[in-house]
N, C-alpha and C positions, 0 to 999 in steps of 0.2 A: 486594414480590416481588424486587426487585433486591437488597435487603439479605439476604433469605433465600438467594438464589443465591450471594452473595459469602461468606456464613457457611458454606454447604455446601461451596463450593469450598475455603475455608480449612481446613475440617475434613478433607476428603478429601486435600488436599495434606499436611497435618500427619501424617495416618495413613500415607500413602505414604512420607514422609521418615523417620518412625520405623521402619517396616518395613525400609526399605532400609539405614538406618544401624545397625540392630540386629546385623547380621552383619558389619559392617566390620572389626572387630577380632577376629573369631573365629579360633581356632587349634586344630588337633587337639591333644588331650591326649597329648603325647608324654612318656614317662617320663624323669625325670632320670637321667643315667648317673653312676656313681661315679668316672668318669675323663673327662678332656677331650682327652687325646692318645693316639694309638694307633700302634703300629708293626706293619705287616703283613709277617710273614716270607715269603720266597719259598715258594710252594706246593711240597710234595713229592708225588711220584707213585709209589704202590705198586700202582696199577691198570694195566690194559692200554690205558688211554685214550691215544691217540697225541698227544703234545705238548700236552696240555690244561693243564698247570700254568702256563705263561706267560700264556695267555689268562685262566685263572681268577684269577690274581694281579691282572691288570689290571682285570677285571670287578668283583672284590671291592672293590678300591680305589675305583673309580669309583662303586660303589653307596654306599660310606661317605661319599664326598665329596658326592654328590647330596643326602644327608640333611642335611648341614650342621652337625650337632651336635658332630662330632669333628674334631680337627685331625690329619691324618696326618703323621708325622715320619719322617725317613729314617734316624734313628739310634736303636737300641733303648735306649740309655742316657737318651734324652730322653723316652721314652714312659712313660705311667702304666699302659698295658695293652699286651700283645703278643699278636697274633693268630697262631695256628699252624694251618695247614690241610694235611691230608694226604689225597690222593685214595686211596680204599681199594678201590673196585670200579667196573668199567665193564662193563655188560652190554648185549647186543643180543638182543632178543626179537622173534619174528616178529609183525608187526602185521597184515598182510593177505597172503592167498595168491591166486594166480591161479585163476580159476574154471575155466579149461581144464585146468590141471595143478596139483593141490594141493601138489606138491613144490616148486613155484616160489614163493618169497616175493617179494612186490611191495613191501612196506613193512616197516620195522623200527622198534621202539620202542627208543630208546637211553636208558639209565639210567646216571647218573654219581653216585657216592656219595662223600662226604667225611666225615672226622672232624675236628672243630675243637676248639680249646682256646683259652681267653682267660686269659692269665697276668698276674698283678699282680707286677711285679718288686720293688716296695718291700716287700711282705709275704711274698714267696716262696710265694704261694698262687694258686689258680686261681679266677677268676670262674666259668668254665665249663670242664669237663674231659670229654673223650671224648664230645662231643655229635655225634650223627650227623645229617647233612644230605644230602638227595638232590634231584635234579632229573631230568626226563625230557623227551624230545621225540621226534617221529616223523620218519622220512625214507623216501623212496621209493628203491628200489634198481634197479629195471628200467624200461626204456623199452619198453612193449609194442609200439609201432609198429616198432621196429627189432630187438627181442629182445636189445639190448645190456645187459649187466649193468654197472652203474656204482656198486656198493656203496661202494667206497673213495672215490669222488668225492662221493657223497651224504653219507657220514659226515664227510668233510673240510668240506663246506659246512654241516653241521648242528652241528659242534663249537662255533663261536662262539655260536650260539643256546643251546646246552646250557650252556656255561660262564657266559653272561650270566644265565641263569635260576638256576644254582647260586650264582653270586656274589651275586645279589639275596637269595636265601634265607639265605646266610651272614650278610649284612648285617642282615637282619631278626632273625636269632638274636642278633646282637651288640647291636642297638639296641632290641630288644623287652624286654618284661618277662620276667625269668628266672623 
């Protein structure tokens, strides 16, 4: 009986160790990129988004750094790829209205759109050209308890959230399968 227990214990322990070690070296299948270094040009802004370009530049760089497959360089001459981002449109749509007065908007959906291009300076060709990317978020503009309208403040507070989302989506376009 003791021998049966020790063999059963050994079998269960072996199975548990095999199960636990089976995933120890697992890594998501991330596609290999045709370049290792990238230069991110300062974002240009043809939209009406208030000062979004600096925040989007930072958020896009951080998203690329977090992935870890690319090295960001500060000189375009050292880069195997150059990322160009242009903000093309910023929209504010009504998300929710007051039940007491339907002319009063309580929330807005903010949408920020960009056009990106990924340029290969060694071949003078584009990996990606004129790819559209967008992100959206919601913000509340009125404080019903005071009747105070704070649309500009809520937009200001929502802009980092919106640019972070757009920066992540731009990085996904660059790092994903084309």
